[in-house]
Legacy VTK file of the C-alpha trace (Angstrom):
# vtk DataFile Version 3.0
C-alpha trace
ASCII
DATASET POLYDATA
POINTS 112 float
-11.888 -14.266 -13.375
-8.285 -13.907 -12.158
-9.434 -13.488 -8.568
-11.471 -16.683 -8.859
-8.421 -18.545 -10.167
-6.237 -17.276 -7.320
-8.650 -17.521 -4.384
-11.505 -19.671 -5.648
-14.105 -16.925 -5.195
-14.744 -13.404 -6.390
-16.840 -12.358 -3.389
-16.104 -11.787 0.268
-12.825 -11.075 1.985
-10.796 -13.537 -0.082
-12.249 -12.147 -3.285
-11.107 -8.628 -2.477
-7.508 -9.414 -1.538
-6.019 -9.761 -5.060
-7.517 -6.477 -6.339
-6.456 -4.661 -3.172
-2.916 -5.993 -3.476
-2.807 -5.234 -7.199
-4.055 -1.712 -6.580
-1.822 -0.851 -3.638
1.475 -2.434 -4.706
2.358 -0.071 -7.596
1.208 2.909 -5.529
3.432 1.886 -2.610
6.353 1.029 -4.895
6.231 4.471 -6.479
6.228 6.180 -3.078
9.189 4.085 -1.888
11.049 4.812 -5.126
10.537 8.520 -4.560
11.797 8.216 -0.980
14.916 6.355 -2.134
15.619 8.861 -4.922
15.493 11.721 -2.423
18.543 10.370 -0.576
21.446 12.746 -1.113
23.789 11.461 -3.802
26.776 12.732 -1.806
26.109 10.210 0.959
26.114 7.355 -1.525
29.298 8.619 -3.192
31.021 8.959 0.187
30.162 5.429 1.228
31.290 4.121 -2.181
34.591 5.968 -1.763
35.103 4.111 1.513
34.831 0.817 -0.377
31.389 -0.326 0.718
29.673 -3.146 -1.134
26.270 -2.691 -2.756
24.585 -4.415 0.166
26.342 -2.157 2.665
25.308 0.907 0.670
21.680 -0.194 0.790
21.659 -1.260 4.451
23.915 1.434 5.939
23.048 4.465 3.794
19.956 4.193 1.607
17.488 2.615 4.021
18.368 4.710 7.099
18.317 7.942 5.095
15.047 7.040 3.345
13.317 5.736 6.501
11.104 8.826 7.053
9.930 8.723 3.435
9.296 4.986 3.596
7.268 5.385 6.796
5.270 8.153 5.134
4.687 5.819 2.166
3.407 3.108 4.508
1.058 5.607 6.147
-0.322 6.942 2.861
-0.755 3.416 1.489
-2.581 2.299 4.643
-4.970 5.237 4.310
-5.540 4.408 0.642
-6.207 0.768 1.539
-8.852 1.836 4.056
-10.650 3.708 1.290
-10.230 0.732 -1.060
-11.756 -1.606 1.527
-14.728 0.715 1.858
-15.367 0.133 -1.840
-14.752 -3.595 -1.381
-17.610 -3.743 1.116
-19.989 -3.417 -1.808
-19.061 -6.940 -2.957
-19.498 -8.549 0.428
-16.089 -8.063 2.005
-17.408 -6.390 5.131
-15.765 -3.352 6.651
-16.691 0.283 6.121
-18.391 -0.287 2.780
-20.617 -2.972 4.229
-21.499 -0.685 7.126
-22.397 2.139 4.747
-24.544 -0.114 2.569
-26.390 -1.848 5.431
-27.031 1.140 7.667
-27.115 3.915 5.100
-28.236 2.800 1.670
-30.585 -0.040 2.613
-32.249 1.930 5.421
-32.399 5.178 3.423
-30.279 6.973 6.019
-28.202 9.310 3.903
-26.335 10.741 6.892
-24.494 7.420 7.400
LINES 1 113
112 0 1 2 3 4 5 6 7 8 9 10 11 12 13 14 15 16 17 18 19 20 21 22 23 24 25 26 27 28 29 30 31 32 33 34 35 36 37 38 39 40 41 42 43 44 45 46 47 48 49 50 51 52 53 54 55 56 57 58 59 60 61 62 63 64 65 66 67 68 69 70 71 72 73 74 75 76 77 78 79 80 81 82 83 84 85 86 87 88 89 90 91 92 93 94 95 96 97 98 99 100 101 102 103 104 105 106 107 108 109 110 111
């Protein structure tokens, strides 16, 4: 029902976007939070001692130090989204799920 309100349909590519976004956003946010929390507290304290503003702390210390973790979070989320889209193919969104249903399930080819 919510997907129909947002996109006007619950099937196809548009119908799968809201659930995919709703499923991936908290997952990605948690991974980014973990990456930001892993930044050494000493770096933040040092930059605060130099008189940096909150914005400077974020831009000059937090983001550069957390960049590898954030890139890993993007990678893991992209992989999770590929698996989510495979499930979305069952409702007509196309992609891997549609391929598996058309060439595997409907043709009784279990190896696909």
